[in-house]
C-alpha positions, 0 to 999 in steps of 0.5 A: 364241827367247830367249837362255836358251831357246836355251842350254837347247836347245843344251845339250840337243842336246849332251847327246843327241849325247854320249849317242848317241856313248856308245851307239855305243861301247857297242853297236857291238862287240856289233853287230859280233860279232853280224854277224860270226856271219852266213854270208859272203854275208849278212855282206857285205851287212849290213856294207855296209848298216851302213856298215862296208864298201864294196861290194867288201868293203873297210873303210869309215869310215861309221856305221850310223845315229844309234843313236837306238833303242839310245840309248833302250834304255840311257837308259831302263835308266838312268832307271829305276835300272838299269845300262845296261851290262847292257842292251847286248845288248838295245840291239844287238837293237833296232838289228838289227831297225831295220836289218832294216826299213830293208833291206826298206823300201828294196826296197819303196819303191825308194829308191836312196840311204841315208846318202849312198850306194847302198842295198843292193838297188841294189848286191846285188839285191832278193833278197839285200837282203831275205835279209840283212834276214831274217837280221838279224831272226833275229840280233836274236832270237838275241842276246836268246836268248843273253843270260843277263840275267833280262829277256831272255825277256820282251824277246825276246817283246816284240821279236817282237811289235813286229816283227809290228806293224812288218810290219802298219804297212808293209803298211798303208803300201803299201796306202795308196799304191794308194788314191786321194787321196780314199780316205785319212784322217788317222786311219788314217795316224796309226795306220799311222805309230804301227805303223811308227815309234812301235812300235819306239821304244816297244819300245826304251824298254820293253826298257830298263825291263825290263832295269832291273827295272821293274814292269809299269806302268812298262814300259807307260808307257815304251812309251807314251812311246816311241810318242808320241815316235816319232810326233812323230819320224815327223811331222818325218821326213815334213816333212824328206822333202818339204823336207829338204836332200839334202846332209844327208838323203842322199836327193834333194829331194822324194823322198817326193813323187815316189814319191807317198807318202801321208805325214802332211803330204800327207794333211793337205793332201789332207784340208784342203778347200782349193784347194791340197789339190785342186791337190795331188790333181790333181798326185798323179794323175800326178806327174812330176819337174818337178812336185815343187816345185809339189807341195811348195808346194801341201802348204805352202799347204794347211797340211800342213807347219804341221799336221805341225809342230804335231801333232809338238809335241802328240805330244811333250807327250803323250810327256813326260806318259807319261814322268812316270808312270814317271820323275817326276824330270825330272833322272833322265829327262834322257837320255830327254828329251834324245834325244826332243827331239833327234830331233823338233827337226831342221830339215833 
């Protein structure tokens, strides 16, 4: 990378970090107000999951994630000429939905760690974690129902439709885990990833557009931008799920492989027609902890990592195309571009 490109990339990353910091400062008070309205049992689990409390209810200094999705809501509102401050409730609603999905995903996937500490279900049990997630989903819609902004009803309808799509994506993901390695293909896995990940990022951008008073074509273009960026995000996330540093991800190395997930790099490897792909299929039949490193090497040799990284770059290019339909001025779109680059340029 040339010095000029490196400087531009670094500056873009700093812009995204600053934007996310501002987002947390703006949205967290709204989130805390919303969560405080939950019954005590649900409030305790939600607060633990969000990093605000320890398991015993004592205050904690953790942050509830990177705030990418609420950041997209506020950045989209700004890019289309709106006032981000008026979209804070929408941003909080999107973050509540995101965390509802995380609580449920952790139960479904039996993930034991998130954000460097035990997942909610391992602390409070399956039923309580699921119910807290349900409460956060309902809370998200109530936040929008209580919002006097004229875009709130359309935003609530769009967010509800998004939740249905998220559930469909999770259902497909779970079904894929039950199928043999020779019974999956990249096309359906990409469609599943768009529903599971791209849909909420697209919805976040669309809600920001709605709160800016954008027209229908602009809203749909923003949704398409978020979906394409979300798919790029998922591709990189899948790479990190195999080769990421546990010290930075908060999850064990190769956790996705040990769970025999049909992640996108894995499916690309399985369908590659290579000897390494066949080796991976054999390992996946009964993968044990001692086989994780061999499986990761097989995915790599079969081209799964290279395919995922190249496809992520292609999806980002498509995302930029969609964004230019709604916001032709690159300077005006700077915040959205910085966030999209930030989440798809991770290397850990």
